[in-house]
N, C-alpha and C positions, 0 to 999 in steps of 0.2 A: 548781646548785652540786654539787661533789663531796663526798660525805658518808661518814663512818664512823659506824656505829651501835654503841653499846656498852651492852648490857643483859644481865643474866643470864637473862632470861626469853625463850625462843625465840619464843613467841607475840607478845610485845610487839615484838620485833625485826622479825618478819614484818609486823605491822600498820604499823609505822613505815616499813618499806621500801616497802610498797604505796602508802602515802600520799605519800611523798616522790617516788616514781617517777611517780605520777599528776600531781604538780605540776611535773614536768619536771626533777627533780634526779637526779643519778647517784649511786647507792649503790656506793661502791668496795669496801666490805666490812663485816663485822660481827664483834663480839667479845663474849664472855660473861663474862670475868673480867679482873682487873687486868693480869696478865701478857700475855694475848692482846691486850688493848686497846693497851698500849704498843707491842708488837711490830707490830700492824697499823698503828698510826699512823705508826711509823717507816718501815715499808715502803711504805705507800700514799700518805702525805702528802696527806690530804684538805684541803679548804678549811674544812669545818665538822665538828665532832664532836658528836653527840648522846650524852650521857654520863649513865648511870644513877648514882645516888649510892650505893646499897647493893648490893654484889656479893660473891660468895665471893672469898676471898683478899685482901680489902682494900676500899677505898672509892673512889668516884669522885673524891674530893678528892686521893687519892694519884695517880690517873691524871692529873688536871688538872695537878698540880705537875710530874709527869714529862714530860708532853708540852709544857708551857710552857717547859721547859728546852731542848727540841729546837726548838721554834718559838714564841717569845714572842708572836707575832701571831696564832696560831691562834684561830679563832672557836669557842667552845664553848657549847653549850646544855645545861645540867644538866636532866635529866628525872627527876623524883622525886615521890613521894607525901608525903615528909617536909616538914612546914611548921613552921619554927622561926626566929624572927627572928635569933637569934645565929648560927645555922648559915647562914642566907641571907647574912648580912653576910660571914662567912668565905668562902663560895663566891664571892661577887662580888669580894672583896679578892684572892683567889687567881687571878683572871683570867677567870672565866666571864662571858659577856656577858649571858646570859638564864637565868632559872630557869622551866622549864615544868612545871606541876603535873599529875600523873596524877590522875584520868583527864582527858584533853584531847580536843578535837575535831580533825578534820582542818584546820579553819579556824584553830584556835589554833596548830597545828603550823606551818602555812604562814606565819602571821603572825610567829611566832618566827623562822622562816628568813629572812623579809624583813627583820625588825628587825636580826638579826645581820649581815646583808649590807649594812645601812645604807640600806635602802629604806623608804619610808613604809608 
């Protein structure tokens, strides 16, 4: 799948990129803040966005809302260390398909990618 990685941490983006590429996915681009994320999404039109929740200049929820306006069917995996039931509900209501908790294993990442693609 063609993927956009959005996280403010360069190291996390690099690790996710390596994992995704090992599993055969194509990383179209990366972004580290809200403005860059929306711009990259609009220009690159990935199939899946891996989206951090807490970033400088805004939140992953803001990015989620903006990209859903551009493409209501975009598949989004929220990648976060934040765990809160009310927030999880809000994330899912706004259109994210999966919430992946940091830290995660390579296998958990690939499982999330398969689930968001509709594979078992």
